[in-house]
C-alpha positions in Angstrom: -47.2 -14.0 20.2 -44.2 -15.5 21.9 -41.6 -17.3 19.0 -41.3 -21.3 18.9 -37.6 -20.5 20.1 -38.1 -17.7 22.6 -38.8 -19.0 26.1 -40.8 -16.4 28.6 -39.3 -17.7 31.9 -41.4 -15.2 34.2 -44.9 -17.3 33.4 -45.5 -20.9 33.9 -44.2 -24.2 35.3 -40.6 -22.8 36.6 -39.0 -27.0 36.1 -40.6 -27.5 32.6 -39.1 -24.1 31.6 -35.9 -24.7 33.0 -35.3 -28.0 31.2 -36.7 -26.4 27.8 -34.1 -23.6 28.1 -31.3 -25.7 29.6 -31.5 -28.9 27.5 -30.6 -27.0 24.1 -27.7 -25.5 26.3 -26.9 -29.2 27.6 -26.7 -30.5 24.0 -24.5 -27.4 22.5 -22.1 -27.5 24.6 -22.1 -31.4 24.6 -21.4 -30.7 20.9 -18.8 -28.7 21.3 -17.1 -30.8 23.5 -17.2 -33.5 21.0 -15.8 -31.8 18.5 -13.0 -30.9 21.0 -12.5 -33.9 21.7 -12.3 -35.3 18.3 -9.3 -32.5 18.1 -7.5 -34.3 20.8 -8.2 -37.6 19.4 -6.9 -37.1 16.2 -4.0 -35.5 17.3 -3.5 -38.1 19.7 -3.8 -40.9 17.1 -2.1 -39.3 13.8 0.7 -36.6 15.5 1.5 -38.6 18.3 1.5 -37.9 22.4 3.8 -34.7 22.2 1.1 -33.3 19.8 -1.5 -34.6 22.2 0.3 -32.9 25.0 0.7 -29.6 23.2 -2.7 -29.1 22.6 -4.2 -30.2 26.1 -1.7 -28.2 27.6 -2.9 -24.7 26.2 -6.3 -25.0 27.1 -6.0 -23.3 30.7 -4.1 -20.7 29.1 -6.4 -20.0 26.5 -9.1 -19.8 29.1 -6.8 -17.5 31.2 -7.0 -14.9 28.3 -10.5 -15.6 27.3 -12.4 -15.8 30.2 -12.5 -11.6 31.0 -14.4 -11.3 28.1 -16.4 -14.5 28.0 -17.7 -12.5 31.6 -18.7 -9.4 29.6 -20.7 -11.9 27.1 -22.7 -13.0 30.6 -22.8 -9.0 31.3 -24.5 -8.6 28.0 -27.1 -11.9 28.7 -28.1 -10.4 31.9 -28.5 -7.0 30.9 -30.5 -8.3 28.0 -32.6 -10.5 29.7 -33.7 -7.9 32.5 -34.6 -5.5 29.7 -36.7 -8.4 28.0 -38.3 -9.7 31.1 -39.1 -5.5 31.9 -40.7 -5.1 28.5 -37.9 -2.2 27.8 -37.5 -1.9 24.0 -35.6 0.7 23.6 -32.9 -0.4 26.1 -32.7 -3.9 24.6 -32.3 -2.5 21.3 -29.2 -0.1 22.6 -27.9 -3.7 23.9 -27.6 -5.6 21.1 -26.0 -2.9 19.4 -23.6 -1.7 22.1 -22.5 -6.0 22.4 -21.8 -6.7 19.2 -19.3 -3.8 18.6 -17.8 -4.8 22.2 -17.8 -8.3 20.5 -15.2 -7.5 17.7 -13.1 -5.2 20.2 -13.0 -7.9 22.5 -11.4 -10.4 19.7 -9.3 -8.2 18.3 -7.2 -7.6 21.8 -7.2 -11.2 22.2 -5.7 -11.8 19.0 -3.0 -9.5 20.2 -2.6 -10.7 23.5 -2.2 -14.3 22.3 -0.2 -14.4 19.1 2.4 -12.2 20.5 2.7 -13.6 23.9 2.1 -17.3 23.3 5.9 -18.8 24.0 6.6 -16.3 26.8 3.0 -17.4 28.2 4.2 -21.0 27.7 7.4 -20.2 29.2 5.9 -19.1 32.2 3.8 -22.4 32.8 7.0 -24.8 32.5 5.6 -26.2 29.0 8.3 -28.8 28.5 10.8 -28.0 25.5 9.6 -30.8 23.3 6.0 -29.3 23.7 6.9 -25.7 23.7 7.4 -24.7 20.0 3.8 -27.2 18.5 2.2 -25.3 21.5 3.1 -21.9 20.6 2.1 -22.4 16.9 -1.7 -24.1 17.9 -2.0 -20.8 19.9 -0.9 -18.6 17.6 -3.3 -19.6 14.8 -6.1 -20.2 17.2 -6.1 -16.5 18.6 -5.5 -15.3 15.0 -9.1 -16.6 14.2 -10.5 -15.4 18.2 -12.5 -12.8 17.2 -15.1 -15.2 15.3 -15.5 -17.0 18.4 -16.3 -13.6 20.7 -18.6 -12.3 17.6 -20.6 -15.9 17.8 -20.6 -16.1 22.0 -21.9 -12.6 22.1 -24.5 -13.4 20.0 -25.6 -16.0 21.0 -26.0 -14.4 24.6 -28.3 -12.0 23.3 -30.5 -15.0 21.8 -30.3 -16.9 25.2 -31.3 -13.6 26.6 -35.1 -14.1 25.5 -35.0 -18.0 25.8 -33.7 -18.8 22.4 -31.4 -21.7 22.8 -32.1 -24.1 20.0 -30.8 -21.9 16.9 -27.2 -21.4 18.6 -27.1 -25.3 18.9 -28.0 -25.5 15.0 -24.8 -23.5 14.4 -22.9 -25.5 17.0 -23.8 -28.5 15.4 -23.2 -27.3 12.0 -20.0 -25.9 12.7 -19.0 -29.1 14.7 -19.4 -31.0 11.6 -17.1 -28.6 9.6 -14.7 -28.5 12.3 -14.1 -32.6 12.3 -14.1 -32.8 8.6 -11.1 -30.1 8.6 -9.5 -32.1 11.8 -9.3 -35.3 9.2 -8.1 -33.4 6.4 -5.4 -31.0 7.6 -3.9 -33.6 10.1 -4.2 -36.7 8.3 -4.1 -35.8 4.6 -1.9 -32.8 4.6 0.0 -33.8 7.6 -0.4 -30.4 9.2 -0.1 -31.6 13.1 -1.3 -29.3 15.6 -1.8 -26.3 12.9 -4.4 -28.3 11.3 -6.4 -28.5 14.5 -6.2 -24.9 14.9 -7.1 -23.9 11.3 -10.3 -26.2 11.7 -11.1 -24.3 14.6 -10.6 -21.1 13.8 -12.3 -21.7 10.3 -15.4 -23.5 11.9 -15.8 -20.6 14.5 -15.5 -18.1 11.6 -18.7 -19.9 10.0 -20.6 -19.8 13.4 -20.2 -16.0 13.9 -21.4 -15.4 10.1 -24.3 -17.5 10.8 -25.3 -15.7 14.3 -24.6 -12.5 12.7 -26.8 -13.3 10.0 -29.7 -14.6 12.5 -29.8 -11.4 14.3 -29.5 -9.4 11.6 -33.3 -10.7 10.0 -35.0 -10.9 13.7 -38.3 -9.0 13.4 -38.1 -7.8 17.6 -36.0 -5.7 19.5 -33.2 -8.2 19.0 -32.9 -7.3 15.4 -29.0 -6.1 14.7 -28.4 -3.1 12.0 -25.2 -2.9 10.8 -25.7 0.7 10.6 -26.7 1.4 14.2 -23.5 -0.4 15.7 -22.8 1.9 18.4 -21.3 2.0 22.0 -24.2 3.6 24.4 -22.4 4.4 27.3 -25.2 3.4 29.9 -25.8 0.5 28.6 -21.8 -0.6 28.3 -21.7 0.3 32.1 -24.7 -1.9 32.9 -22.8 -4.9 31.1 -19.3 -3.8 32.5 -20.6 -3.8 36.4 -22.2 -7.6 35.7 -19.4 -8.9 33.0 -16.1 -7.5 34.6 -16.5 -8.9 38.1 -17.7 -12.5 36.0 -14.9 -12.3 33.8 -12.4 -11.4 36.6 -13.5 -14.7 38.5 -13.2 -16.4 35.4 -9.6 -15.0 35.0 -9.0 -15.8 37.8 -10.3 -19.6 38.2 -8.4 -19.9 34.9 -5.3 -18.8 36.9 -5.1 -20.9 39.3 -6.0 -23.8 36.7 -2.8 -22.4 35.1 -1.3 -22.9 38.2 -2.5 -26.4 38.5 -1.3 -27.2 34.7 2.3 -26.2 35.8 2.5 -28.4 38.5 1.1 -30.9 36.5 3.6 -30.1 33.7 6.3 -31.0 36.1 5.9 -34.4 35.8 6.5 -35.0 32.1 4.7 -35.2 28.5 3.0 -38.6 29.6 1.1 -37.1 32.4 0.2 -33.8 30.8 -1.1 -36.2 28.0 -3.3 -38.5 30.2 -4.1 -35.2 32.3 -5.7 -33.5 28.6 -7.3 -36.5 28.1 -9.2 -36.8 31.3 -10.1 -33.2 31.0 -11.7 -33.3 27.7 -13.8 -36.4 29.2 -14.8 -35.0 32.7 -15.9 -31.8 30.4 -18.9 -33.8 29.1 -20.1 -34.3 33.1 -19.3 -30.5 33.7 -21.2 -28.9 30.5 -24.3 -30.9 31.3 -24.5 -29.7 34.8 -23.2 -25.9 33.7 -26.2 -25.9 31.1 -28.9 -25.6 34.3 -26.5 -23.3 35.8 -26.6 -21.0 32.6 -30.2 -21.6 32.4 -30.5 -20.5 36.3 -28.6 -17.1 35.5 -31.2 -15.9 32.5 -33.9 -17.2 34.4 -33.2 -15.4 37.6 -32.5 -12.1 35.0 -35.8 -12.2 33.2 -37.6 -12.7 36.5 -35.7 -9.8 38.5 -36.5 -7.3 35.2 -40.4 -8.6 36.0 -40.2 -8.4 39.8 -40.9 -11.7 40.1 -38.7 -12.6 42.9 -40.8 -15.8 44.7 -39.9 -17.7 41.5 -36.2 -17.0 41.5 -36.2 -18.7 45.1 -38.3 -21.6 43.9 -35.6 -21.9 40.7 -33.0 -22.2 42.7 -33.7 -25.1 45.1 -35.1 -26.8 41.5 -31.8 -26.1 39.7 -29.7 -27.3 42.9 -31.3 -30.9 42.6 -30.9 -31.3 39.3 -27.5 -30.6 39.1 -26.6 -33.1 42.3 -28.5 -35.6 40.2 -26.5 -35.1 36.9 -23.2 -34.5 38.6 -23.7 -38.0 40.5 -25.3 -40.4 37.9 -22.5 -38.8 34.9 -19.5 -38.0 37.1 -19.9 -41.7 38.8 -20.5 -43.3 34.9 -17.2 -41.5 33.8 -15.6 -43.1 36.8 -16.4 -46.3 36.1 -15.6 -46.4 32.4 -12.8 -44.4 32.8 -10.3 -47.1 31.1 -12.2 -47.6 28.2 -12.8 -43.9 27.4 -9.4 -42.7 27.9 -8.1 -45.6 25.5 -10.1 -43.6 22.7 -7.3 -40.9 23.2 -4.4 -42.7 23.4 -3.4 -46.5 23.9 -0.1 -45.6 26.3 -1.4 -47.5 29.6 1.0 -44.6 31.3 -1.4 -42.2 29.7 -4.3 -43.9 30.7 -3.1 -44.4 34.2 -2.4 -40.3 34.3 -6.0 -40.1 32.6 -8.0 -42.5 35.3 -6.3 -40.8 38.4 -7.5 -38.0 37.6 -11.3 -38.7 36.8 -11.4 -40.8 40.0 -10.8 -37.6 41.8 -12.4 -34.7 39.8 -15.3 -37.0 38.4 -16.7 -38.6 41.3 -17.3 -35.5 43.1 -18.2 -33.1 40.4 -22.0 -32.7 41.9 -20.3 -30.3 44.4 -19.0 -28.2 41.4 -22.3 -28.1 39.4 -24.0 -26.9 43.1 -21.4 -24.3 43.7 -22.0 -22.6 39.8 -25.9 -22.7 40.1 -25.5 -20.7 43.4 -23.4 -18.3 42.1 -25.5 -18.1 39.2 -28.3 -17.4 40.9 -26.9 -14.5 43.3 -25.2 -13.2 39.9 -28.6 -13.1 38.0 -30.3 -10.8 40.9 -27.5 -8.3 39.8 -24.9 -8.8 42.5 -22.2 -9.9 40.3 -19.2 -8.8 42.7 -20.4 -10.9 45.7 -20.4 -14.3 43.6 -16.9 -12.7 42.1 -15.3 -12.5 45.5 -16.4 -15.7 47.4 -14.7 -17.8 44.3 -11.8 -15.7 44.5 -11.1 -16.6 48.1 -13.1 -20.0 48.2 -11.7 -21.7 45.1 -8.7 -19.6 43.5 -7.4 -18.7 46.5 -7.7 -22.0 48.3 -6.2 -23.8 45.0 -3.3 -21.5 45.2 -2.6 -21.7 48.7 -2.8 -25.6 48.1 -0.4 -25.9 45.7 2.1 -23.6 47.8 1.8 -25.2 50.7 0.4 -28.9 51.3 1.6 -30.0 47.4 5.2 -28.4 48.1 5.7 -31.0 51.3 7.6 -34.0 49.9 5.3 -36.9 51.1 2.5 -34.9 49.0 4.0 -34.2 45.9 1.9 -35.6 43.8 -0.8 -35.6 40.9 -3.4 -37.0 43.5 -2.5 -34.1 45.8 -2.9 -31.7 43.0 -6.5 -33.2 42.0 -7.7 -33.6 45.6 -7.8 -29.4 45.6 -11.1 -29.3 43.4 -13.7 -31.0 45.5 -11.9 -29.1 49.0 -12.6 -25.6 46.8 -15.8 -26.7 45.5 -17.6 -27.3 48.5 -16.3 -24.1 50.6 -17.3 -22.2 47.7 -20.6 -23.5 47.0 -21.1 -22.9 51.4 -20.3 -19.3 50.9 -22.6 -18.9 47.5 -25.5 -20.2 49.8 -24.6 -17.8 52.7 -24.6 -14.7 50.1 -27.7 -15.6 48.9 -29.6 -15.8 51.9 -28.1 -12.3 52.8 -29.4 -11.0 49.6 -33.1 -12.7 50.7 -32.7 -11.1 54.3 -32.1 -7.7 52.6 -35.5 -8.4 50.9 -33.3 -7.4 47.6 -34.5 -10.8 45.9 
């Protein structure tokens, strides 16, 4: 009998199962964003605009370093979901143990890169001198505990593979509460500034890693983790790499383009950086609401590929597109409407608020395009064609943004934040069209 925490997506109504799977994912992401926003709010209110800018300016750099290994967790999800749908129990067991050991190796490598290269990378991003030391301190502490984050990410990817998004949600909620309380203690009471925020994040992520590991060790099915059986299975590892590396490389290049954008924004000073950081924190709630269904589409496609039920994949692709369009239009434009009030939560500086409003007006009003792009890309990736969405994203999104910054933004009449932000919707719509063409090509070859 199927456990209540699991969702078998190979049978039954598509829409209801996508919603049942995706809503906990959305809530998990929203909770994470709420607690991340709490980090920024506490720093902005009790440590000042420079500290707010320091924490905000590191997000694109963190994503740049982490995304390759996040891609491997996506590969883990696809491989495990495929074996789960196909009923291949032995392969599923090998995937669990390979993935969890891989998470530890990933975290250790990231710690070395992040701690050793923090200040150098920030200088390459043209971080202002007034925030450089604060941002470097935040990064070094954050990456000191990144192994716990990797363990949680890979563990939750395994649970998602069998349709379990509820328990990761509960873990995130508990970890977020710990993070928030420690933020208040470290920043307000102990006056630890950005170091307090980073330390609170590390401690809460360690808590999440312990819980996800405990849950996996207590499973009574083929997802059960045994520490004694941890090993890297060569064939499983290669399968994870084939799907995860293109997804991770895509994430890296996406983040690289955002690093270039952040570097361009950095040239306008700490006030604009602070407003941009606050805007990113707010728009993240819209993005994760769409991304929950994008991740749901990935797992749905992977399970049904394993079960050989390809007609369900086509129907799910259409349904997920419709859902993210509605979410993007409603939530995105609601954020634009309430932008000043929302930004006022982060800072009372009117110049910071003005800078944030400019970003939100352009990005959030067109955010449905981003959801459409991600959903279609994950549909293709879920069929096992991970290189296609990577190539499309590299050219359509990353390449176009870099070209935009190198050409249009450099012209005196277009040298503004407005021009920078405009690169987002243009790249989204072109990349979505390219993903759609790729999916149609896969359908024509009868591979999906």
